[in-house]
C-alpha positions in Angstrom: 132.9 114.0 85.5 131.0 117.1 84.3 131.2 120.2 86.6 128.9 123.2 86.8 131.5 125.6 85.4 132.1 123.3 82.4 128.5 122.8 81.6 128.3 125.1 78.5 131.4 123.4 77.0 130.0 120.0 77.8 126.8 120.8 75.9 128.7 122.1 72.9 130.8 118.9 72.8 127.8 116.6 72.9 126.1 118.6 70.2 129.2 118.4 68.0 129.4 114.6 68.7 125.7 114.2 68.0 125.5 112.3 71.3 122.1 112.9 72.7 122.2 110.0 75.2 125.6 111.2 76.5 124.2 114.7 77.0 121.3 113.5 79.0 123.4 111.0 80.9 125.9 113.7 81.8 123.1 116.0 83.1 121.7 113.2 85.3 125.2 112.5 86.7 125.6 116.2 87.5 122.3 116.3 89.3 122.9 113.0 91.1 126.2 114.2 92.5 124.9 117.6 93.6 123.8 118.3 97.2 120.0 118.4 97.5 119.9 122.2 97.9 122.0 122.7 94.7 119.9 120.5 92.4 117.3 123.1 91.5 119.9 125.9 91.0 121.8 123.6 88.7 118.7 123.1 86.5 118.1 126.9 86.5 121.7 127.3 85.3 121.1 124.8 82.5 117.9 126.8 81.5 119.8 130.1 81.7 122.6 128.8 79.4 120.1 127.7 76.7 118.2 131.0 76.9 121.4 133.1 76.8 123.0 131.2 73.9 120.1 130.8 71.5 122.2 129.0 68.9 123.3 126.4 71.5 119.7 126.1 72.8 118.4 125.4 69.3 121.2 122.9 68.7 120.5 121.0 72.0 116.7 121.0 71.4 117.1 119.8 67.8 119.5 117.0 68.9 117.1 115.8 71.6 114.1 116.0 69.4 115.7 114.0 66.6 116.9 111.5 69.2 113.5 111.0 70.7 111.9 110.6 67.3 114.2 107.6 66.6 113.4 105.8 69.8 110.8 103.1 70.6 108.5 104.6 73.2 105.8 101.8 73.3 107.7 99.5 75.7 108.2 102.3 78.2 104.5 103.2 78.2 103.3 99.7 78.8 105.9 98.2 81.1 107.8 100.7 83.2 106.4 100.7 86.7 104.1 97.8 85.9 104.8 94.3 87.1 105.4 91.7 84.4 103.1 88.9 83.3 105.3 86.1 84.5 104.0 86.0 88.0 105.7 86.5 91.4 108.0 83.4 91.2 109.2 84.2 87.7 109.7 87.9 88.4 111.6 87.1 91.6 113.9 84.7 89.7 114.5 87.3 87.0 115.4 90.0 89.5 117.8 87.8 91.4 119.5 86.6 88.2 119.7 90.2 87.0 121.9 90.9 90.1 124.5 88.4 89.0 124.3 88.7 85.2 122.7 92.0 84.1 120.8 92.0 80.8 121.9 94.0 77.7 120.5 97.5 77.5 119.5 98.8 74.1 120.0 102.6 73.8 117.4 102.7 71.0 114.7 101.6 73.5 113.6 104.4 75.8 112.7 101.8 78.5 116.3 100.7 78.7 117.5 104.3 78.4 115.6 105.1 81.5 117.1 102.2 83.4 120.6 103.3 82.3 119.9 106.9 83.4 118.2 106.1 86.7 119.9 102.9 87.8 120.8 104.1 91.3 118.2 103.2 94.0 118.7 106.7 95.5 117.8 108.6 92.3 114.3 109.3 93.6 116.0 111.7 96.1 117.2 114.2 93.5 114.1 113.7 91.2 111.8 114.6 94.1 114.0 117.4 95.2 113.2 119.4 92.0 109.8 121.3 92.1 107.5 120.6 89.2 107.7 124.3 88.3 111.4 124.0 87.7 111.0 121.0 85.4 108.3 122.9 83.5 110.6 125.8 83.0 113.3 123.6 81.4 110.6 121.9 79.3 109.3 125.3 78.2 112.8 126.6 77.1 113.5 123.4 75.1 110.1 123.6 73.4 110.6 127.3 72.6 114.0 126.5 71.0 112.5 123.7 68.8 111.4 124.4 65.3 107.7 124.0 64.5 108.3 121.1 62.1 110.4 119.2 64.6 107.8 119.8 67.3 105.1 118.4 65.0 107.2 115.4 64.1 107.9 114.6 67.7 104.3 115.1 68.6 103.1 112.6 65.9 105.7 110.0 67.0 104.7 110.2 70.7 101.0 110.1 69.8 101.4 107.1 67.6 103.3 105.2 70.2 101.0 106.3 73.0 97.7 105.4 71.3 99.1 101.9 70.5 100.1 101.5 74.1 96.6 102.5 75.2 95.1 99.9 72.9 97.4 97.1 74.2 96.8 98.0 77.9 93.0 97.8 77.5 93.4 94.4 75.8 95.5 93.2 78.8 92.9 94.3 81.3 90.1 92.5 79.4 92.2 89.4 79.2 92.7 89.3 83.0 88.9 88.8 83.2 89.3 85.1 82.5 92.1 84.4 84.9 91.2 81.3 87.0 92.3 82.9 90.3 90.1 86.0 89.8 87.2 83.8 88.7 87.6 81.8 91.9 87.5 84.9 94.0 84.7 86.6 92.0 82.5 84.2 89.9 80.5 87.1 88.5 83.5 87.8 86.2 82.1 85.0 84.0 79.2 87.4 83.1 79.3 88.9 79.7 79.1 92.5 81.1 82.3 92.3 83.1 83.7 95.8 83.8 87.1 94.8 82.4 85.6 93.8 79.0 83.2 96.8 79.0 86.2 99.1 79.6 88.0 97.6 76.6 85.0 98.3 74.3 84.9 101.9 75.5 88.6 102.4 75.0 88.3 101.0 71.4 85.6 103.6 70.7 87.7 106.3 72.3 90.7 105.4 70.1 88.6 105.4 67.0 87.2 108.9 67.8 90.7 110.1 68.7 92.3 108.9 65.4 89.4 110.4 63.4 89.6 113.7 65.4 85.9 113.5 66.3 84.3 114.4 69.6 83.8 111.6 72.1 81.6 111.5 75.1 83.7 109.9 77.8 81.1 109.8 80.6 80.5 106.1 80.2 84.3 105.5 79.9 84.8 107.2 83.3 82.0 105.0 84.8 83.9 101.9 83.5 87.1 103.1 85.0 85.4 103.6 88.4 83.7 100.2 88.2 87.0 98.5 87.4 88.8 100.1 90.3 86.0 99.1 92.7 86.2 95.6 91.4 89.9 95.4 92.0 89.3 96.7 95.6 86.6 94.2 96.1 88.9 91.4 94.9 91.6 92.5 97.3 89.1 92.4 100.1 87.7 89.1 98.9 91.2 87.7 99.3 90.8 88.0 103.1 87.5 86.0 102.9 88.3 83.3 100.3 92.0 83.2 100.8 94.8 84.4 98.6 98.3 83.6 97.5 101.4 85.6 96.5 100.6 85.0 92.8 97.1 86.3 93.2 98.4 89.4 95.1 100.9 89.9 92.3 98.2 89.7 89.7 95.9 92.2 91.5 98.8 94.6 92.0 99.6 94.4 88.3 96.0 94.9 87.3 95.8 97.9 89.5 99.0 99.4 88.0 97.7 98.7 84.5 94.4 100.5 85.1 96.3 103.5 86.5 98.7 103.6 83.6 95.8 103.3 81.1 94.0 106.2 82.7 97.1 108.3 82.9 98.0 107.8 79.2 94.4 108.5 78.1 94.4 111.8 80.1 97.6 112.8 78.2 96.4 111.9 74.7 92.8 113.0 75.1 93.4 116.1 72.9 96.0 117.5 70.5 97.3 119.8 73.1 99.5 117.8 75.6 99.7 119.3 79.1 103.4 119.5 80.2 102.4 118.9 83.8 100.9 115.5 83.1 103.8 114.5 80.8 106.4 115.5 83.5 104.5 113.6 86.2 104.5 110.5 84.0 108.2 110.9 83.2 109.0 111.2 86.9 107.0 108.0 87.5 109.1 106.2 84.8 112.3 107.5 86.4 111.4 106.1 89.8 110.2 102.8 88.3 113.6 102.5 86.5 115.4 103.0 89.8 113.3 100.2 91.4 113.2 97.9 88.3 115.4 95.2 89.8 114.7 95.8 93.5 113.9 92.5 95.2 112.6 94.2 98.3 110.3 96.4 96.3 108.8 93.4 94.5 108.3 91.6 97.8 106.5 94.6 99.4 104.2 95.0 96.4 103.3 91.4 96.1 102.9 90.7 99.8 100.5 93.6 100.6 97.4 91.5 99.9 98.7 88.6 101.9 99.5 90.9 104.8 96.1 92.4 104.5 94.4 89.0 104.6 96.5 88.0 107.7 95.8 91.2 109.6 92.1 91.2 108.6 91.7 87.7 110.0 93.4 88.8 113.1 91.4 92.0 113.3 88.1 90.0 113.0 89.2 88.0 116.0 90.4 91.1 117.8 86.9 92.6 118.0 86.0 89.7 120.3 88.7 90.5 122.8 87.6 94.2 123.4 85.0 94.7 126.2 82.6 97.6 126.0 80.0 96.7 128.7 79.7 94.8 132.0 78.5 91.6 130.3 81.6 91.4 128.0 83.9 92.5 130.8 82.9 89.7 133.2 82.7 87.2 130.3 86.4 88.1 129.6 87.2 87.6 133.3 85.6 84.1 133.5 87.2 83.1 130.3 90.7 84.3 131.6 90.0 82.5 134.9 89.4 79.2 133.0 92.7 79.8 131.2 94.4 80.4 134.5 93.3 77.0 135.8 94.9 75.2 132.8 98.0 77.4 133.0 98.5 76.4 136.7 98.4 72.8 135.6 100.7 73.4 132.7 103.2 75.1 135.0 103.0 72.1 137.4 103.6 69.7 134.5 106.6 71.8 133.4 108.1 71.4 136.9 107.5 67.6 136.6 109.2 67.5 133.2 112.2 69.4 134.6 112.6 66.7 137.3 112.5 63.7 135.0 114.4 65.0 131.9 118.0 66.0 132.2 118.9 66.7 128.6 118.2 70.4 127.9 117.3 69.9 124.3 114.7 67.2 124.9 113.5 69.1 127.9 113.0 72.2 125.8 111.0 70.2 123.1 108.9 68.6 125.8 108.2 72.0 127.4 107.3 73.4 124.0 104.8 70.6 123.4 103.4 71.2 126.9 102.9 74.9 126.2 101.6 74.3 122.6 99.1 71.5 123.4 98.0 73.4 126.5 97.3 76.6 124.6 95.3 74.5 122.0 93.2 73.0 124.8 92.6 76.5 126.3 91.5 77.7 122.9 89.2 74.7 122.3 87.5 75.2 125.6 87.0 78.9 124.8 89.2 80.1 127.6 91.6 83.0 127.3 95.4 83.6 127.7 95.6 87.3 128.1 98.8 87.9 126.3 97.6 86.1 123.2 95.1 88.8 122.5 97.2 92.0 121.8 98.2 90.6 118.4 94.5 90.5 117.5 93.4 93.8 119.1 96.3 95.6 117.4 95.1 94.5 114.0 91.6 95.7 114.9 93.1 99.0 116.0 94.9 99.3 112.6 91.6 98.7 110.8 90.1 101.6 112.7 92.9 103.8 111.5 92.4 102.5 107.9 88.7 103.4 107.9 89.4 107.1 108.6 89.7 109.6 105.7 92.9 109.3 103.7 94.2 106.7 106.2 94.7 109.4 108.8 93.7 108.9 112.4 90.7 110.3 114.2 92.3 110.8 117.5 89.3 110.6 119.9 88.0 107.4 118.3 91.4 105.7 118.6 92.0 107.0 122.1 88.7 105.4 123.2 89.6 102.2 121.5 93.0 102.2 123.4 91.1 102.7 126.7 88.8 99.8 125.8 91.7 97.6 124.9 93.6 98.5 128.1 90.5 97.7 130.2 89.9 94.4 128.4 93.5 93.3 128.7 93.7 94.3 132.4 90.8 92.1 133.4 92.1 89.3 131.2 95.6 89.5 132.9 93.9 89.7 136.3 91.8 86.6 135.6 94.9 84.7 134.4 97.1 85.8 137.3 94.7 85.5 140.2 93.4 82.1 139.3 96.8 80.7 138.2 98.5 81.9 141.3 95.7 80.9 143.6 95.3 77.4 142.2 99.1 76.9 142.2 99.2 77.9 145.8 96.4 75.5 146.6 98.1 72.6 144.7 101.4 73.3 146.6 99.6 73.4 149.9 97.8 70.1 149.2 101.0 68.4 148.1 102.8 69.5 151.2 99.9 68.5 153.4 99.8 65.0 151.8 103.5 64.3 151.6 104.9 66.4 154.4 107.4 67.9 152.0 107.3 71.2 150.0 106.5 70.9 146.3 109.7 72.8 145.5 113.1 72.6 147.1 115.4 75.5 148.0 117.3 75.4 144.7 114.1 75.5 142.7 112.7 78.4 144.7 115.9 80.3 144.2 115.8 79.7 140.5 112.1 80.8 140.2 112.8 84.0 142.3 115.8 84.8 140.0 113.7 84.2 136.9 111.3 87.0 137.7 113.9 89.5 138.9 113.8 92.4 136.5 117.5 93.2 137.2 118.5 89.7 136.0 117.5 90.0 132.3 113.9 89.1 132.9 112.4 92.0 131.0 114.6 91.1 128.0 113.2 87.5 128.1 109.7 88.9 128.5 110.3 91.0 125.3 111.3 87.8 123.5 108.1 86.2 124.6 106.3 89.3 123.3 107.9 88.8 119.9 106.7 85.2 119.8 103.2 86.4 120.8 103.4 88.7 117.7 104.6 85.8 115.5 101.8 83.6 116.7 99.3 86.1 115.6 100.9 86.4 112.2 101.0 82.6 111.9 97.3 82.3 112.9 96.4 84.9 110.3 98.5 83.1 107.6 96.8 79.7 108.2 93.4 81.3 108.4 94.1 82.7 105.0 95.5 79.4 103.9 92.3 77.6 105.1 90.1 80.0 103.0 92.4 79.7 100.0 92.4 75.9 100.0 88.6 75.7 100.9 89.5 73.5 103.9 85.8 72.9 104.7 85.0 71.2 101.4 88.3 69.4 101.2 87.7 67.7 104.6 84.1 67.1 103.9 85.0 65.1 100.8 88.2 63.6 102.1 88.4 59.8 101.2 89.9 58.7 104.5 87.5 60.7 106.6 84.6 59.3 104.7 85.7 55.8 105.9 86.3 56.9 109.5 83.4 59.3 110.2 79.7 59.7 109.5 78.6 62.5 107.2 77.2 64.6 110.1 80.4 64.2 112.1 82.6 64.8 109.1 80.7 68.1 108.2 81.0 69.3 111.8 84.7 68.5 112.0 85.3 70.2 108.6 83.4 73.3 109.7 85.4 73.5 113.0 88.8 73.0 111.3 87.9 75.6 108.6 87.0 78.2 111.2 89.7 77.5 113.7 92.6 76.1 111.7 94.7 79.2 112.0 94.1 79.6 115.8 95.0 76.0 116.5 98.3 76.1 114.5 99.1 79.5 115.9 98.7 78.3 119.5 100.8 75.2 118.8 103.6 77.2 117.2 103.5 79.8 120.0 104.0 77.0 122.6 106.9 75.5 120.6 108.6 78.8 120.2 108.4 79.4 123.9 109.9 75.9 124.6 112.7 76.0 122.0 114.0 79.5 122.7 115.8 78.3 125.8 117.3 75.4 123.8 118.6 77.9 121.2 120.1 80.0 123.9 121.8 77.0 125.5 123.2 75.7 122.2 124.5 79.2 121.0 125.4 80.5 124.5 123.3 83.6 123.8 121.0 85.3 126.4 117.8 83.7 125.0 114.9 82.6 127.1 111.3 83.5 127.7 109.2 84.9 130.5 105.4 84.8 130.3 103.2 86.6 132.8 100.7 83.7 133.3 103.4 81.0 133.9 105.4 83.3 136.1 102.3 84.0 138.2 101.7 80.2 138.6 105.3 79.7 139.6 105.0 82.4 142.3 102.0 80.6 143.7 104.0 77.3 143.9 107.1 78.9 145.5 105.0 81.1 147.9 103.7 78.0 149.7 106.9 75.9 149.3 109.2 78.5 150.9 109.1 80.9 153.8 107.5 84.0 152.2 106.7 87.3 153.9 103.8 89.4 152.6 106.3 92.0 151.5 108.2 89.5 149.4 105.0 88.1 147.9 103.8 91.6 146.9 107.2 92.2 145.3 107.0 89.0 143.3 103.5 90.0 142.1 104.8 93.4 141.1 107.6 91.7 139.1 105.1 89.4 137.4 102.8 92.3 136.4 105.9 94.0 135.0 106.6 90.9 132.9 103.0 91.0 131.7 103.3 94.7 130.7 106.4 94.0 128.6 104.7 91.0 127.0 101.7 93.1 126.1 103.5 96.2 124.9 105.9 94.4 122.6 103.3 92.1 121.0 100.8 95.0 120.5 103.4 97.4 119.1 104.8 94.9 116.6 101.4 93.8 115.4 100.2 97.3 115.1 103.3 98.3 113.0 102.8 95.4 110.6 99.0 95.9 110.4 99.4 99.6 109.6 101.9 98.9 106.8 99.8 96.1 105.3 96.7 98.3 105.2 98.7 101.3 103.9 97.4 103.4 106.8 99.3 105.7 109.1 99.1 107.5 112.4 100.2 111.2 112.0 101.3 111.5 115.6 100.8 109.6 118.8 100.8 112.7 121.0 97.3 113.9 120.2 96.0 110.4 120.7 97.7 110.2 124.2 96.3 113.6 125.0 92.8 112.3 124.2 93.5 109.2 126.3 94.4 111.5 129.2 91.2 113.5 128.7 89.1 110.3 128.8 90.9 109.1 132.0 90.5 112.5 133.6 86.8 112.6 132.8 86.1 108.9 133.5 89.0 107.4 135.5 87.2 104.2 136.5 86.6 103.3 132.8 90.3 102.5 132.5 89.9 99.4 134.7 86.2 98.8 135.3 83.1 98.5 133.1 81.6 101.7 134.6 81.4 105.4 133.5 81.2 104.1 129.9 79.6 106.3 127.2 76.5 104.8 125.7 
């Protein structure tokens, strides 16, 4: 491997061998193997060698110039860093196959050369470690050492390839105008004055003026670029309304990349004097793209962003309904949670009954999952609330608030107030669930004992329930697992909401042949509207219940510590055992404290996970949580009651 002290001899050998690719490859290997702090000094040494030995500098620059003039540049300009036209499925297959049987790389094609030079996924480390000023210094030395005729020949070659690439990119953008998926999302694309087509016409005029060396007024061209970008953003947002798919997300990502590349190339070739800074920035972009060319993870992240955005936006839209900001909303949340508490007490009672009649743990887990799932669906259909189901929604709404701030940065006071509102809303929801579930459970247990003369639960069942809420017996770990399933249920709901929009569920059910035979038109339309609006929530609730029920089964079959603890059901169980056993007030208060601790873990885990995913999908970020918590403390210090009660609120 090349060493720093043998660099001059290495350069002379490669010049003698007329091996330009070997020279560049050796330099890349040297930089890749260098510690981060030594990368810039190594480039300074390379520049110093060329300046000190003018003959060697001229030979190296002549070798590189002749090499570049013989390469095809067009493919690099139009494809590197831009997703291919094959679609998500085809591209994923190609990248997986490439892992097992890599394609042939042509060293006469600059696109393949970049891949050979920057094939390591960590190459971005040393590329980004070099300041742009250092790269410009090296570029300047090589330019100074190159003869005028060689510079002119290289300039003409790059310009010819670049202008051809610009023409092809504009054609691609105009062709996307007729894509069926985009027309489904935005019917106005059928209009003759589509921004994509208008941009192509402006680019053709720009190219004509550029080739004839005449002055071109690009004001309308810039307007078209702006309109095309806004249209792509609108299409991405429309995906959350009309539904989207991975292929659509892939197409929009590709369209956005193509627009960006077209604008970059036109900025480089706008005049006869190329700006080194723009060329170097584009070269760095090509190098990073080459390092990520066959990355499956990178492709998935790029293509799934719109789907994630659709899911979190659907969740965020629902999340707004679970944040209380005045007394009316506060008490409405309490009554809704109280209604949920009634059904939860009944579901907990039915679970106890299932445990007494089913011995097989697998079938019991499935039955309990159905009990949970169908119960949650009924709670939703009756417009009641299960408190822990809401953090997944409110976290997505919180992420949207971050996204709407400048540059995706957080406005601390606004987010702190939103956190206080969320805490107050979830507190009253948990209180409504816990109070009513526990109270009704105690009343049922008392009625059963009064009627039969026997307690609802025997000593073994009471001992099991007490152990199940003991935080020192793995309960908080099981509560965290339930929090993960709460997060998953929110993602599932968002996915099926997106799916409902994408499939146009309303019209499908309205025109369904079987439903036409079974239902009148009025009933069918009403059913179709309800399913379209609530499809995701119904499926999410059912899946959440099944996940809760089956977790214990998986733990039993695998002998792993897997189970769930949910605050609402734990509170109902406390109500049943408080009447069935000899409870002291101290023990009862301790059990209530344990239940609230379970609820806290449920809420924190589900909120945190959903917020993390929502922020990533919206490409937003929170600089630091400390300033936000500071603002929360200031709000609590100024208006302490607003943390729990609908008082002291700012109007």
